[in-house]
C-alpha positions in Angstrom: 6.4 -21.7 -7.4 9.0 -19.6 -5.5 7.0 -16.4 -6.4 3.9 -17.9 -4.7 5.9 -18.8 -1.6 7.4 -15.3 -1.4 3.9 -13.8 -2.0 2.5 -15.8 1.0 5.4 -14.7 3.2 5.0 -11.1 2.3 1.2 -11.4 2.8 1.7 -12.9 6.2 4.1 -10.1 7.2 1.6 -7.5 6.0 -1.3 -9.1 7.9 0.7 -9.6 11.1 2.1 -6.0 11.0 -1.3 -4.6 10.3 -2.9 -6.4 13.2 0.0 -5.3 15.5 -0.5 -1.7 14.3 -4.1 -1.8 15.1 -3.6 -3.3 18.6 -0.8 -1.1 19.8 -1.6 1.5 22.4 1.5 3.5 21.8 1.3 5.6 18.6 5.0 5.2 17.7 4.9 1.4 18.0 1.8 1.4 15.8 3.6 3.7 13.3 6.5 1.3 13.1 4.2 -1.6 12.4 2.3 0.4 9.8 5.6 1.2 8.0 6.4 -2.5 7.9 2.9 -3.3 6.6 3.3 -0.8 3.8 6.8 -2.2 2.9 5.3 -5.7 2.7 2.5 -4.4 0.4 5.3 -2.9 -1.8 6.9 -6.4 -2.0 3.6 -7.9 -3.0 3.2 -5.3 -5.8 6.8 -6.1 -6.9 6.0 -9.8 -7.0 2.9 -9.1 -9.1 4.9 -7.2 -11.7 3.6 -3.8 -10.7 7.1 -2.3 -10.2 6.0 1.3 -10.5 3.3 0.7 -7.8 5.8 -1.0 -5.6 8.2 2.0 -5.8 5.3 4.5 -5.2 4.2 2.4 -2.2 7.6 2.6 -0.6 8.5 6.2 -1.5 5.1 7.9 -0.9 3.4 5.8 1.8 6.2 4.2 3.8 8.4 7.3 3.3 6.7 10.6 3.0 3.4 10.1 4.7 5.0 8.2 7.6 7.3 11.2 8.1 4.2 13.4 8.3 2.7 11.0 10.9 6.0 11.3 13.0 5.7 15.1 12.8 2.1 14.9 14.0 3.1 12.7 16.9 5.9 15.2 17.8 3.4 18.1 17.5 1.1 16.3 19.9 3.9 15.7 22.4 2.8 16.6 25.9 6.1 17.9 27.2 8.0 16.7 30.2 5.6 13.9 31.1 6.6 12.0 28.0 10.3 12.1 28.4 10.3 8.8 30.3 8.0 7.3 27.7 10.4 8.4 24.9 13.3 6.8 26.7 11.4 3.5 26.9 10.9 3.6 23.1 14.7 3.2 22.8 14.7 -0.1 24.7 15.8 -3.0 22.6 12.6 -5.0 23.3 10.5 -2.3 21.6 12.3 -2.8 18.3 12.4 -6.6 18.2 9.1 -7.2 16.5 9.5 -4.6 13.7 13.1 -5.6 13.2 12.3 -9.3 12.8 9.5 -8.5 10.3 11.8 -6.1 8.4 14.5 -8.7 8.3 12.1 -11.2 6.8 11.2 -8.6 4.1 14.8 -7.9 3.5 15.7 -11.6 3.0 12.8 -11.9 0.6 13.9 -9.0 -1.5 17.5 -10.3 -1.6 16.1 -13.7 -2.8 14.0 -11.9 -5.5 17.0 -9.9 -6.7 19.2 -13.0 -6.7 16.7 -14.8 -8.9 16.8 -12.0 -11.4 14.1 -9.7 -10.1 11.5 -10.6 -12.8 7.9 -11.3 -12.0 6.1 -14.3 -13.5 2.8 -12.5 -13.8 1.6 -9.1 -14.9 3.2 -6.6 -17.2 5.2 -3.5 -16.7 3.3 -0.2 -16.5 5.0 3.0 -17.3 4.7 6.2 -15.3 2.9 7.8 -18.3 0.2 5.1 -18.2 -0.3 5.6 -14.4 -0.5 9.4 -14.9 -3.0 9.1 -17.7 -5.2 6.8 -15.5 -4.9 9.0 -12.4 -5.7 12.2 -14.2 -8.2 10.7 -16.6 -11.0 8.4 -15.3 -9.8 8.6 -11.6 -9.4 12.4 -11.4 -12.2 12.8 -8.9 -10.8 10.1 -6.6 -7.3 11.7 -6.7 -8.8 15.1 -5.9 -10.9 13.7 -3.1 -7.8 12.0 -1.6 -5.8 15.2 -1.8 -8.7 17.1 0.0 -8.8 14.4 2.7 -5.0 14.7 3.2 -5.3 18.4 3.5 -8.2 18.1 6.0 -6.0 15.7 8.1 -3.1 18.1 8.0 -5.3 21.1 9.1 -6.9 18.9 11.8 -3.5 17.8 13.1 -2.4 21.4 13.2 -5.4 22.5 15.3 -5.0 19.6 17.7 -1.3 20.3 18.3 -1.6 24.1 18.5 -1.1 25.4 22.0 -4.2 27.0 23.4 -4.0 30.6 24.4 -5.7 31.8 27.6 -8.2 34.4 26.8 -8.9 37.2 29.3 -11.9 39.3 29.4 -11.7 43.1 29.5 -11.3 44.2 33.1 -8.6 41.6 33.9 -10.9 38.6 34.7 -10.1 35.3 32.9 
């Protein structure tokens, strides 16, 4: 019964954070809510007994890929006109929503660990089983995802690259 309640709380946090991520006009605010949504999904995986998937969700998505998003936002920085905007990001009001949702997830994880950390449903999956599935029947999907990530990286580089002014021979721009 407690697992079901925790599942619904984590689901509500994930849905709310995802809706907030979609509706934010500021990219950094959206990124904070996206990280919280991914953490909530990691909690859901943990509650379902997919411990390895939960760890991958937190390490790969909420960790590594979000760091890449932060670097893309920094690459697309427009210079001096965004300094005031960046100072506004440090205001306490900006962090209240994500902090409250993160606190709910933290309290939920403390409760799960205090109960013994075992899930009532599902079964443990080893890293070997995940690897065999990813590089067996799902090989094409994994390769397509890697190509998509590479295309996104190349696109972000070209969007953030400063444009050079070309001049024609004879000195005319």
